[in-house]
SEMILO-976674 format. One record per residue (C-alpha): residue number from 1; residue in three letters; x, y, z. Coordinates in Angstrom, 3 decimals, padded with zeros to 6 digits. Layout:
N
<site seq="NUM" type="ALA" x="X" y="Y" z="Z"/>
...
This chain:
259
<site seq="1" type="MET" x="-010.296" y="-019.038" z="-004.080"/>
<site seq="2" type="PRO" x="-012.409" y="-015.987" z="-005.010"/>
<site seq="3" type="SER" x="-015.713" y="-015.668" z="-003.171"/>
<site seq="4" type="ALA" x="-018.039" y="-013.102" z="-001.648"/>
<site seq="5" type="LEU" x="-017.381" y="-011.651" z="001.817"/>
<site seq="6" type="LEU" x="-019.778" y="-011.172" z="004.741"/>
<site seq="7" type="SER" x="-019.390" y="-009.232" z="007.978"/>
<site seq="8" type="LEU" x="-020.907" y="-006.664" z="010.257"/>
<site seq="9" type="VAL" x="-020.031" y="-003.037" z="009.642"/>
<site seq="10" type="GLY" x="-020.993" y="000.065" z="011.563"/>
<site seq="11" type="ARG" x="-023.813" y="002.219" z="010.307"/>
<site seq="12" type="SER" x="-021.283" y="004.528" z="008.659"/>
<site seq="13" type="GLY" x="-019.340" y="001.620" z="007.127"/>
<site seq="14" type="GLU" x="-016.638" y="001.453" z="009.792"/>
<site seq="15" type="LEU" x="-015.274" y="-001.752" z="011.302"/>
<site seq="16" type="ASP" x="-017.657" y="-002.819" z="014.082"/>
<site seq="17" type="LEU" x="-017.423" y="-006.062" z="016.010"/>
<site seq="18" type="TYR" x="-020.489" y="-005.882" z="018.252"/>
<site seq="19" type="ASP" x="-023.200" y="-003.516" z="017.103"/>
<site seq="20" type="GLY" x="-023.476" y="-003.240" z="013.349"/>
<site seq="21" type="VAL" x="-025.457" y="-004.187" z="010.271"/>
<site seq="22" type="LEU" x="-024.719" y="-006.890" z="007.738"/>
<site seq="23" type="ARG" x="-022.807" y="-006.042" z="004.575"/>
<site seq="24" type="ALA" x="-021.846" y="-008.460" z="001.790"/>
<site seq="25" type="ARG" x="-019.286" y="-007.791" z="-000.903"/>
<site seq="26" type="ASN" x="-018.895" y="-009.745" z="-004.140"/>
<site seq="27" type="ALA" x="-015.603" y="-011.399" z="-005.055"/>
<site seq="28" type="ASP" x="-014.748" y="-008.438" z="-007.296"/>
<site seq="29" type="GLY" x="-015.268" y="-005.944" z="-004.470"/>
<site seq="30" type="THR" x="-018.693" y="-004.588" z="-005.409"/>
<site seq="31" type="VAL" x="-021.256" y="-004.415" z="-002.608"/>
<site seq="32" type="ARG" x="-023.996" y="-007.047" z="-002.887"/>
<site seq="33" type="PHE" x="-026.123" y="-005.855" z="000.031"/>
<site seq="34" type="ASP" x="-025.648" y="-003.412" z="002.875"/>
<site seq="35" type="GLY" x="-027.361" y="-002.067" z="005.969"/>
<site seq="36" type="VAL" x="-029.238" y="-005.302" z="006.723"/>
<site seq="37" type="PRO" x="-030.462" y="-005.271" z="010.356"/>
<site seq="38" type="GLN" x="-029.356" y="-008.214" z="012.438"/>
<site seq="39" type="ASP" x="-032.880" y="-009.574" z="012.924"/>
<site seq="40" type="CYS" x="-033.320" y="-009.726" z="009.122"/>
<site seq="41" type="TYR" x="-030.392" y="-012.084" z="008.483"/>
<site seq="42" type="GLY" x="-032.824" y="-014.833" z="007.443"/>
<site seq="43" type="GLU" x="-033.893" y="-012.791" z="004.439"/>
<site seq="44" type="LYS" x="-030.370" y="-012.896" z="003.030"/>
<site seq="45" type="LEU" x="-028.912" y="-016.203" z="004.227"/>
<site seq="46" type="ARG" x="-029.988" y="-019.794" z="003.762"/>
<site seq="47" type="GLU" x="-028.420" y="-023.102" z="004.777"/>
<site seq="48" type="THR" x="-028.316" y="-026.443" z="003.045"/>
<site seq="49" type="VAL" x="-026.950" y="-029.875" z="003.998"/>
<site seq="50" type="ARG" x="-024.809" y="-032.474" z="002.245"/>
<site seq="51" type="SER" x="-024.939" y="-036.211" z="002.852"/>
<site seq="52" type="TRP" x="-021.151" y="-036.394" z="003.362"/>
<site seq="53" type="SER" x="-020.735" y="-033.675" z="006.015"/>
<site seq="54" type="TYR" x="-021.943" y="-032.962" z="009.534"/>
<site seq="55" type="MET" x="-021.701" y="-029.231" z="008.808"/>
<site seq="56" type="LYS" x="-024.297" y="-027.056" z="007.151"/>
<site seq="57" type="PHE" x="-023.516" y="-024.987" z="004.067"/>
<site seq="58" type="PRO" x="-024.700" y="-021.343" z="004.289"/>
<site seq="59" type="TYR" x="-025.230" y="-019.313" z="001.139"/>
<site seq="60" type="PHE" x="-026.754" y="-016.064" z="-000.106"/>
<site seq="61" type="ALA" x="-030.418" y="-016.758" z="-000.796"/>
<site seq="62" type="GLU" x="-030.484" y="-014.822" z="-004.070"/>
<site seq="63" type="LEU" x="-027.573" y="-016.817" z="-005.541"/>
<site seq="64" type="GLY" x="-028.426" y="-020.349" z="-004.427"/>
<site seq="65" type="PRO" x="-026.269" y="-023.017" z="-002.731"/>
<site seq="66" type="ASP" x="-023.846" y="-023.545" z="-005.624"/>
<site seq="67" type="ASP" x="-022.875" y="-019.929" z="-006.304"/>
<site seq="68" type="GLY" x="-023.820" y="-018.184" z="-003.066"/>
<site seq="69" type="TRP" x="-021.050" y="-019.312" z="-000.702"/>
<site seq="70" type="TYR" x="-018.854" y="-016.700" z="000.969"/>
<site seq="71" type="LYS" x="-016.115" y="-016.099" z="003.518"/>
<site seq="72" type="VAL" x="-016.183" y="-014.482" z="006.963"/>
<site seq="73" type="GLY" x="-013.455" y="-013.601" z="009.441"/>
<site seq="74" type="PRO" x="-010.600" y="-011.107" z="009.750"/>
<site seq="75" type="LEU" x="-009.848" y="-010.979" z="006.023"/>
<site seq="76" type="ALA" x="-013.520" y="-010.392" z="005.216"/>
<site seq="77" type="ARG" x="-013.933" y="-007.708" z="007.914"/>
<site seq="78" type="LEU" x="-010.785" y="-005.854" z="006.905"/>
<site seq="79" type="GLN" x="-011.904" y="-005.619" z="003.268"/>
<site seq="80" type="ASN" x="-015.625" y="-005.189" z="003.859"/>
<site seq="81" type="CYS" x="-015.359" y="-002.058" z="006.002"/>
<site seq="82" type="ASP" x="-014.560" y="001.410" z="004.691"/>
<site seq="83" type="ILE" x="-012.371" y="002.430" z="007.613"/>
<site seq="84" type="ILE" x="-011.112" y="001.187" z="010.987"/>
<site seq="85" type="PRO" x="-012.104" y="003.732" z="013.646"/>
<site seq="86" type="THR" x="-008.782" y="003.649" z="015.529"/>
<site seq="87" type="PRO" x="-005.785" y="005.455" z="014.036"/>
<site seq="88" type="LEU" x="-002.981" y="002.902" z="014.346"/>
<site seq="89" type="ALA" x="-005.046" y="000.008" z="012.987"/>
<site seq="90" type="GLU" x="-006.410" y="002.187" z="010.170"/>
<site seq="91" type="ALA" x="-002.857" y="003.061" z="009.134"/>
<site seq="92" type="GLU" x="-002.051" y="-000.652" z="008.985"/>
<site seq="93" type="ARG" x="-005.206" y="-001.345" z="006.966"/>
<site seq="94" type="GLN" x="-004.103" y="001.251" z="004.444"/>
<site seq="95" type="ALA" x="-000.639" y="-000.363" z="004.327"/>
<site seq="96" type="PHE" x="-002.320" y="-003.736" z="003.679"/>
<site seq="97" type="VAL" x="-004.206" y="-002.260" z="000.718"/>
<site seq="98" type="ALA" x="-001.143" y="-000.419" z="-000.580"/>
<site seq="99" type="THR" x="000.926" y="-003.609" z="-000.483"/>
<site seq="100" type="LEU" x="-001.580" y="-006.081" z="-001.919"/>
<site seq="101" type="GLY" x="-003.502" y="-003.737" z="-004.192"/>
<site seq="102" type="PRO" x="-007.057" y="-002.419" z="-004.302"/>
<site seq="103" type="ALA" x="-008.591" y="-005.684" z="-005.582"/>
<site seq="104" type="VAL" x="-010.090" y="-008.042" z="-003.014"/>
<site seq="105" type="VAL" x="-007.463" y="-010.390" z="-001.543"/>
<site seq="106" type="HIS" x="-008.646" y="-014.005" z="-001.295"/>
<site seq="107" type="ALA" x="-005.430" y="-015.798" z="-000.279"/>
<site seq="108" type="PRO" x="-006.091" y="-017.746" z="002.962"/>
<site seq="109" type="LEU" x="-002.696" y="-016.876" z="004.429"/>
<site seq="110" type="ALA" x="-003.658" y="-013.200" z="004.286"/>
<site seq="111" type="PHE" x="-006.051" y="-014.024" z="007.163"/>
<site seq="112" type="HIS" x="-003.015" y="-013.892" z="009.461"/>
<site seq="113" type="TRP" x="-002.036" y="-010.351" z="008.433"/>
<site seq="114" type="ALA" x="-005.634" y="-009.236" z="008.915"/>
<site seq="115" type="ARG" x="-005.677" y="-010.798" z="012.410"/>
<site seq="116" type="LEU" x="-002.640" y="-008.758" z="013.438"/>
<site seq="117" type="ILE" x="-004.318" y="-005.544" z="012.300"/>
<site seq="118" type="GLU" x="-007.476" y="-006.444" z="014.234"/>
<site seq="119" type="LEU" x="-005.382" y="-007.230" z="017.306"/>
<site seq="120" type="LEU" x="-003.915" y="-003.746" z="017.143"/>
<site seq="121" type="HIS" x="-007.428" y="-002.301" z="016.794"/>
<site seq="122" type="ALA" x="-008.581" y="-004.291" z="019.833"/>
<site seq="123" type="VAL" x="-005.726" y="-002.933" z="021.953"/>
<site seq="124" type="GLU" x="-006.616" y="000.617" z="020.926"/>
<site seq="125" type="VAL" x="-010.277" y="000.040" z="021.829"/>
<site seq="126" type="ILE" x="-009.354" y="-001.494" z="025.189"/>
<site seq="127" type="GLN" x="-007.240" y="001.557" z="025.982"/>
<site seq="128" type="GLY" x="-010.290" y="003.728" z="025.452"/>
<site seq="129" type="LEU" x="-012.536" y="001.465" z="027.531"/>
<site seq="130" type="LEU" x="-010.360" y="001.432" z="030.636"/>
<site seq="131" type="ALA" x="-011.859" y="004.673" z="031.896"/>
<site seq="132" type="ASP" x="-015.399" y="004.039" z="030.664"/>
<site seq="133" type="PRO" x="-017.741" y="005.023" z="033.539"/>
<site seq="134" type="GLU" x="-020.211" y="002.277" z="032.609"/>
<site seq="135" type="LEU" x="-017.528" y="-000.370" z="033.098"/>
<site seq="136" type="LEU" x="-016.514" y="001.186" z="036.403"/>
<site seq="137" type="GLY" x="-020.077" y="001.456" z="037.721"/>
<site seq="138" type="ASP" x="-022.043" y="-000.807" z="040.039"/>
<site seq="139" type="ALA" x="-024.770" y="-001.957" z="037.622"/>
<site seq="140" type="LEU" x="-024.128" y="-005.655" z="037.000"/>
<site seq="141" type="THR" x="-027.440" y="-006.664" z="035.381"/>
<site seq="142" type="ALA" x="-029.737" y="-005.274" z="032.722"/>
<site seq="143" type="ALA" x="-033.514" y="-005.556" z="032.528"/>
<site seq="144" type="GLY" x="-036.072" y="-005.064" z="029.802"/>
<site seq="145" type="PRO" x="-039.396" y="-006.296" z="028.422"/>
<site seq="146" type="ARG" x="-039.760" y="-010.008" z="027.795"/>
<site seq="147" type="HIS" x="-039.500" y="-011.140" z="024.175"/>
<site seq="148" type="GLY" x="-040.206" y="-014.555" z="022.703"/>
<site seq="149" type="THR" x="-037.512" y="-014.203" z="020.032"/>
<site seq="150" type="GLY" x="-033.920" y="-013.094" z="020.370"/>
<site seq="151" type="ILE" x="-031.405" y="-012.632" z="017.559"/>
<site seq="152" type="GLY" x="-027.859" y="-011.489" z="018.093"/>
<site seq="153" type="ILE" x="-024.941" y="-011.169" z="015.677"/>
<site seq="154" type="LEU" x="-021.399" y="-010.211" z="016.518"/>
<site seq="155" type="GLU" x="-017.958" y="-010.606" z="015.010"/>
<site seq="156" type="ALA" x="-016.062" y="-013.286" z="016.909"/>
<site seq="157" type="PRO" x="-012.318" y="-013.656" z="016.231"/>
<site seq="158" type="ARG" x="-013.040" y="-016.394" z="013.688"/>
<site seq="159" type="GLY" x="-015.820" y="-014.436" z="011.952"/>
<site seq="160" type="THR" x="-019.508" y="-013.616" z="012.008"/>
<site seq="161" type="LEU" x="-021.473" y="-015.397" z="014.755"/>
<site seq="162" type="ILE" x="-025.270" y="-015.632" z="014.575"/>
<site seq="163" type="HIS" x="-027.472" y="-016.797" z="017.475"/>
<site seq="164" type="HIS" x="-031.250" y="-017.041" z="017.028"/>
<site seq="165" type="TYR" x="-033.550" y="-018.287" z="019.814"/>
<site seq="166" type="GLU" x="-037.292" y="-018.643" z="020.245"/>
<site seq="167" type="ILE" x="-038.639" y="-019.092" z="023.774"/>
<site seq="168" type="GLY" x="-042.006" y="-020.573" z="024.744"/>
<site seq="169" type="ASP" x="-044.358" y="-019.337" z="027.463"/>
<site seq="170" type="ASP" x="-042.784" y="-021.972" z="029.734"/>
<site seq="171" type="ASP" x="-039.389" y="-020.239" z="029.289"/>
<site seq="172" type="LEU" x="-037.977" y="-023.256" z="027.454"/>
<site seq="173" type="VAL" x="-036.131" y="-022.854" z="024.169"/>
<site seq="174" type="LYS" x="-038.398" y="-024.209" z="021.432"/>
<site seq="175" type="ARG" x="-036.200" y="-023.299" z="018.485"/>
<site seq="176" type="CYS" x="-032.517" y="-022.489" z="018.206"/>
<site seq="177" type="ASN" x="-030.419" y="-021.718" z="015.151"/>
<site seq="178" type="LEU" x="-026.706" y="-020.988" z="015.356"/>
<site seq="179" type="ILE" x="-024.519" y="-020.153" z="012.376"/>
<site seq="180" type="VAL" x="-020.995" y="-020.063" z="013.732"/>
<site seq="181" type="SER" x="-017.940" y="-018.713" z="011.967"/>
<site seq="182" type="THR" x="-016.634" y="-022.112" z="010.877"/>
<site seq="183" type="THR" x="-019.994" y="-022.945" z="009.306"/>
<site seq="184" type="HIS" x="-019.924" y="-019.733" z="007.275"/>
<site seq="185" type="ASN" x="-016.429" y="-020.671" z="006.036"/>
<site seq="186" type="ASN" x="-017.321" y="-024.297" z="005.312"/>
<site seq="187" type="GLN" x="-017.287" y="-024.124" z="001.529"/>
<site seq="188" type="ALA" x="-014.328" y="-021.731" z="001.495"/>
<site seq="189" type="MET" x="-012.269" y="-024.326" z="003.391"/>
<site seq="190" type="ASN" x="-013.392" y="-027.044" z="000.994"/>
<site seq="191" type="GLU" x="-012.332" y="-024.926" z="-001.968"/>
<site seq="192" type="ALA" x="-008.943" y="-024.245" z="-000.379"/>
<site seq="193" type="ILE" x="-008.369" y="-027.975" z="000.155"/>
<site seq="194" type="ARG" x="-009.427" y="-028.696" z="-003.435"/>
<site seq="195" type="GLU" x="-006.862" y="-026.178" z="-004.690"/>
<site seq="196" type="VAL" x="-004.163" y="-027.798" z="-002.537"/>
<site seq="197" type="ALA" x="-005.021" y="-031.158" z="-004.115"/>
<site seq="198" type="ARG" x="-004.820" y="-029.716" z="-007.621"/>
<site seq="199" type="VAL" x="-001.306" y="-028.431" z="-006.969"/>
<site seq="200" type="HIS" x="000.231" y="-030.997" z="-004.623"/>
<site seq="201" type="LEU" x="-001.535" y="-034.345" z="-005.192"/>
<site seq="202" type="ASP" x="-000.057" y="-036.627" z="-007.830"/>
<site seq="203" type="GLY" x="-003.302" y="-038.587" z="-008.091"/>
<site seq="204" type="HIS" x="-002.050" y="-041.614" z="-006.214"/>
<site seq="205" type="GLU" x="-000.567" y="-041.665" z="-002.720"/>
<site seq="206" type="PRO" x="-001.191" y="-038.823" z="-000.227"/>
<site seq="207" type="THR" x="002.055" y="-037.789" z="001.453"/>
<site seq="208" type="ASN" x="003.002" y="-036.020" z="004.664"/>
<site seq="209" type="ALA" x="003.827" y="-032.955" z="002.580"/>
<site seq="210" type="LEU" x="000.273" y="-032.976" z="001.213"/>
<site seq="211" type="LEU" x="-001.122" y="-033.231" z="004.768"/>
<site seq="212" type="ASN" x="001.038" y="-030.260" z="005.766"/>
<site seq="213" type="HIS" x="-000.334" y="-028.135" z="002.918"/>
<site seq="214" type="ILE" x="-003.906" y="-029.124" z="003.786"/>
<site seq="215" type="GLU" x="-003.363" y="-028.234" z="007.438"/>
<site seq="216" type="VAL" x="-001.904" y="-024.848" z="006.491"/>
<site seq="217" type="ALA" x="-004.984" y="-024.112" z="004.373"/>
<site seq="218" type="ILE" x="-007.465" y="-025.222" z="007.034"/>
<site seq="219" type="ARG" x="-005.703" y="-023.510" z="009.946"/>
<site seq="220" type="ALA" x="-005.723" y="-020.183" z="008.115"/>
<site seq="221" type="PHE" x="-009.494" y="-020.150" z="008.703"/>
<site seq="222" type="ASP" x="-008.980" y="-021.098" z="012.390"/>
<site seq="223" type="PRO" x="-011.931" y="-023.514" z="012.373"/>
<site seq="224" type="CYS" x="-013.714" y="-024.901" z="015.410"/>
<site seq="225" type="LEU" x="-015.198" y="-028.097" z="014.018"/>
<site seq="226" type="SER" x="-016.644" y="-029.170" z="017.365"/>
<site seq="227" type="CYS" x="-018.661" y="-025.928" z="017.443"/>
<site seq="228" type="ALA" x="-019.802" y="-026.296" z="013.847"/>
<site seq="229" type="THR" x="-020.695" y="-030.014" z="013.963"/>
<site seq="230" type="HIS" x="-021.510" y="-030.593" z="017.665"/>
<site seq="231" type="ALA" x="-019.389" y="-033.744" z="017.430"/>
<site seq="232" type="LEU" x="-017.594" y="-035.246" z="020.424"/>
<site seq="233" type="GLY" x="-014.245" y="-036.967" z="020.518"/>
<site seq="234" type="GLN" x="-011.075" y="-036.659" z="018.486"/>
<site seq="235" type="MET" x="-011.069" y="-035.451" z="014.903"/>
<site seq="236" type="PRO" x="-008.087" y="-036.878" z="013.014"/>
<site seq="237" type="LEU" x="-007.054" y="-035.515" z="009.627"/>
<site seq="238" type="VAL" x="-007.805" y="-038.301" z="007.140"/>
<site seq="239" type="VAL" x="-007.070" y="-037.913" z="003.414"/>
<site seq="240" type="GLU" x="-008.246" y="-040.530" z="000.916"/>
<site seq="241" type="VAL" x="-007.604" y="-040.730" z="-002.833"/>
<site seq="242" type="ILE" x="-010.589" y="-042.322" z="-004.600"/>
<site seq="243" type="ASP" x="-010.546" y="-043.350" z="-008.250"/>
<site seq="244" type="ALA" x="-013.368" y="-042.907" z="-010.749"/>
<site seq="245" type="ASP" x="-014.884" y="-046.259" z="-009.697"/>
<site seq="246" type="GLY" x="-015.096" y="-045.220" z="-006.049"/>
<site seq="247" type="VAL" x="-012.166" y="-047.394" z="-004.937"/>
<site seq="248" type="VAL" x="-009.809" y="-045.984" z="-002.302"/>
<site seq="249" type="VAL" x="-006.343" y="-046.122" z="-003.856"/>
<site seq="250" type="GLY" x="-004.451" y="-044.134" z="-001.220"/>
<site seq="251" type="ARG" x="-004.967" y="-043.106" z="002.373"/>
<site seq="252" type="ALA" x="-003.121" y="-041.038" z="004.997"/>
<site seq="253" type="ARG" x="-004.109" y="-040.209" z="008.571"/>
<site seq="254" type="ARG" x="-002.784" y="-037.772" z="011.129"/>
<site seq="255" type="ASP" x="-004.090" y="-037.898" z="014.696"/>
<site seq="256" type="ALA" x="-004.139" y="-034.925" z="016.993"/>
<site seq="257" type="THR" x="-001.302" y="-034.892" z="019.477"/>
<site seq="258" type="VAL" x="-002.500" y="-034.950" z="023.074"/>
<site seq="259" type="ALA" x="-000.524" y="-032.782" z="025.469"/>
């Protein structure tokens, strides 16, 4: 399902996982905003809630909750950056574009191809870090002036991860806001499931085949629902078909297998 993309990029537009600025790209590939410092994320992003979900719904402030949803993660990073700063991964990024075309790719299964390219990039970066004198040194801690507010954003494997803390004079956390990767992708996952239903649901009884298609769509985003909802316990996959009067006319459930 077409949507905007969000990720960190380096200050020259390169792929950057740890120390970049926020860039957003519209579904058609045009840049919506760029160069946003990490501590200014609140000027661009908002969150809303729905009565039927434990998860929040982030969106671009200027577009509103209905039109401002977006995707994060490997597929967003790969298409949001201008270049990958390691040669082997950059060659694979160019092959990705040559194969799928210059338009933004929104297919969830393309997340897996993007992950492989990022894995190659990570190996190249690790190779360069092995002889880094800072990693081989004796300094194990860092010090600096005390601040009451701390904001950090990085690109986790699943996507953009935002941590925002405010600390009181008693050193206790008085406010904390986390927007994890799965929360960013909340509406994108919902849209993917809706598209699966359009294609594979006959309007009556949910089948095992339908559950398989739903799982494929959800797993492409690699969600961590316990992180995004702070819920404890098992999370079975439950699909219900509800008619126009609100009556459940079909139901299927799949429990997680316990090793």
